[in-house]
C-alpha positions in Angstrom: -43.9 95.3 105.1 -45.1 95.8 108.7 -47.6 93.8 110.4 -50.3 95.2 112.5 -48.5 94.4 115.9 -45.2 95.9 114.6 -47.0 99.1 113.4 -48.8 99.3 116.8 -45.6 98.9 118.6 -43.7 101.6 116.5 -46.8 103.9 117.0 -46.3 103.5 120.7 -42.4 104.3 120.6 -43.2 107.3 118.3 -45.6 109.0 120.8 -42.5 110.3 122.9 -40.3 111.3 119.7 -40.3 114.9 118.7 -40.1 115.6 115.0 -36.6 115.5 114.0 -37.2 116.9 110.3 -39.4 119.7 109.2 -40.6 119.8 105.5 -41.0 123.3 104.5 -42.7 125.3 101.9 -40.3 124.2 99.3 -41.6 120.7 99.8 -39.6 117.5 99.6 -36.2 118.6 98.6 -33.1 116.6 97.7 -31.6 118.1 101.1 -34.6 117.0 103.0 -34.5 113.3 101.5 -30.8 113.2 102.4 -31.6 114.3 105.9 -34.3 111.8 106.4 -32.0 108.9 104.9 -29.3 109.8 107.3 -31.6 110.1 110.3 -33.3 106.8 109.6 -29.9 105.1 109.1 -28.6 106.4 112.5 -32.0 105.9 114.6 -34.7 103.6 112.6 -37.6 105.6 113.7 -38.2 109.2 112.6 -41.0 111.6 113.1 -41.4 114.5 110.4 -43.4 117.5 110.7 -45.0 119.4 107.5 -44.7 123.2 108.0 -47.9 125.2 108.0 -48.2 126.7 104.6 -46.7 123.7 102.7 -49.1 122.3 100.1 -48.5 118.6 101.0 -50.6 116.0 102.6 -48.8 113.9 105.4 -49.9 110.5 104.3 -49.1 111.2 100.7 -45.8 112.6 101.5 -44.9 109.9 103.8 -45.7 107.1 101.3 -43.7 108.8 98.7 -40.6 109.3 100.9 -41.1 105.6 102.2 -41.1 104.3 98.6 -38.0 106.2 97.7 -35.8 105.4 100.7 -37.2 101.8 101.2 -38.6 102.5 104.4 -42.0 101.7 106.1 -44.8 104.2 106.7 -45.9 103.9 110.3 -48.6 106.5 110.8 -49.8 110.0 109.8 -51.6 112.3 112.2 -52.4 116.0 111.2 -49.2 117.4 109.7 -46.9 114.8 111.2 -45.9 111.4 109.9 -43.7 108.5 111.2 -41.3 106.5 109.2 -39.3 103.4 110.1 -36.4 101.6 108.4 -34.7 98.7 110.0 -30.8 99.0 110.3 -29.1 96.6 108.0 -26.3 96.0 110.6 -27.7 93.9 113.5 -25.1 95.6 115.9 -26.7 98.9 115.1 -30.4 98.1 115.6 -31.9 100.0 118.3 -35.6 98.8 117.9 -35.4 95.1 118.8 -37.9 94.2 121.5 -41.2 92.8 119.8 -39.8 93.6 116.4 -37.6 90.7 116.2 -40.3 88.4 117.3 -42.6 89.7 114.5 -40.0 89.9 111.5 
């Protein structure tokens, strides 16, 4: 669970990040889940876009994915949302400034 300060810090970092995964009209498929899982393992912070025409709500979809992948929901704006999952291996952690102080 993220604190308010941690969430604010991650929102700031996410502003410059482009969506790395796009959820299409087929919705959240196994392939999409696997891609999100792999990306979070490698990068910790992920922005996802929901394609126009997909019948999904960003916040609801983000919370569902976060629950399944044991990640944290950071924010949803329009058809985009941001997820964060801390790397298990301390050597692979990329987001450390402020986050370590808060965790």
